[in-house]
C-alpha positions as CSV (number, residue, x, y, z in Angstrom):
1,M,-18.5,-1.5,-39.3
2,K,-18.4,1.5,-41.6
3,E,-17.0,4.6,-40.0
4,P,-17.6,4.0,-36.3
5,A,-18.6,7.0,-34.3
6,R,-20.0,8.2,-31.0
7,V,-22.8,10.7,-30.3
8,H,-23.9,12.3,-27.0
9,L,-27.5,13.4,-27.1
10,T,-29.3,15.8,-24.7
11,I,-33.0,15.8,-25.1
12,K,-35.3,18.4,-23.5
13,G,-39.1,18.7,-23.3
14,R,-41.7,16.4,-22.0
15,V,-39.6,13.3,-22.2
16,Q,-39.9,11.7,-18.8
17,G,-42.9,9.5,-17.8
18,V,-43.7,8.8,-21.5
19,S,-41.5,5.7,-22.0
20,Y,-38.9,7.7,-23.9
21,R,-36.0,5.7,-22.5
22,A,-37.6,2.3,-23.3
23,Y,-38.4,3.4,-26.9
24,T,-34.8,4.8,-27.3
25,V,-33.4,1.4,-26.3
26,E,-35.7,-0.3,-28.8
27,T,-34.8,2.1,-31.6
28,A,-31.0,1.9,-30.8
29,N,-31.1,-1.9,-30.7
30,K,-32.9,-2.0,-34.1
31,L,-30.2,0.2,-35.5
32,G,-27.4,-2.0,-34.0
33,L,-26.1,0.6,-31.6
34,K,-24.5,0.3,-28.2
35,G,-24.6,2.7,-25.3
36,W,-27.0,4.0,-22.7
37,V,-29.9,6.3,-22.1
38,K,-31.0,7.9,-18.8
39,N,-33.2,10.5,-17.2
40,T,-31.5,13.7,-16.0
41,P,-32.4,15.6,-12.8
42,D,-33.7,18.6,-14.8
43,G,-36.4,16.5,-16.5
44,G,-34.6,15.7,-19.7
45,V,-33.1,12.6,-21.1
46,E,-29.4,12.0,-22.0
47,A,-28.0,9.3,-24.2
48,V,-24.6,8.2,-25.4
49,A,-24.4,5.8,-28.4
50,E,-21.7,4.2,-30.5
51,G,-21.9,2.5,-33.8
52,E,-22.0,3.2,-37.5
53,K,-22.4,6.9,-38.2
54,G,-25.4,6.6,-40.4
55,A,-27.3,4.6,-37.7
56,L,-26.3,7.2,-35.1
57,E,-27.7,9.9,-37.4
58,K,-31.0,8.0,-37.6
59,L,-31.1,7.7,-33.8
60,A,-30.6,11.4,-33.4
61,E,-33.4,12.1,-35.9
62,W,-35.7,9.7,-34.0
63,C,-34.9,11.5,-30.8
64,K,-36.3,14.7,-32.2
65,E,-39.7,13.1,-32.3
66,G,-39.6,10.4,-29.7
67,P,-42.5,8.2,-28.7
68,Q,-46.1,9.3,-29.3
69,L,-46.7,10.9,-25.8
70,A,-43.4,12.8,-25.8
71,N,-43.2,16.5,-26.6
72,V,-39.5,17.1,-27.6
73,K,-38.4,20.7,-27.5
74,S,-34.8,20.3,-28.4
75,V,-32.1,17.7,-29.1
76,L,-28.4,18.8,-28.6
77,V,-26.2,16.5,-30.7
78,N,-22.5,16.3,-29.8
79,W,-20.2,14.1,-31.9
80,E,-17.4,12.5,-29.9
81,P,-14.5,10.2,-30.8
82,F,-15.4,6.5,-30.9
83,V,-14.3,4.6,-27.8
84,G,-15.8,1.1,-28.2
85,E,-16.6,0.7,-24.5
86,F,-20.2,-0.7,-24.6
87,D,-21.5,-4.2,-25.0
88,D,-25.1,-3.4,-25.6
89,F,-27.6,-0.5,-25.4
90,D,-29.7,-0.2,-22.2
91,I,-31.1,2.2,-19.6
92,A,-28.6,3.6,-17.2
93,Y,-29.5,4.6,-13.7
């Protein structure tokens, strides 16, 4: 893996009830990433992903659009040190 990294994404807008988490899982898996995505109590979505930095950047860009029914207002991108703690990418509850 080239330059492993970790990103923490906080997504705001109309992102619950529009399959945002499912499409995030699909996108992350296509990019070969590991981590999780979940709804937050304030109506947003949060994700933590690890993998190759270029793939993480692609995920962050995808999150700014999301699935067709989403209306993303903002995506906060926080880069963190790589930990290597995940086996796959899935929805967390």
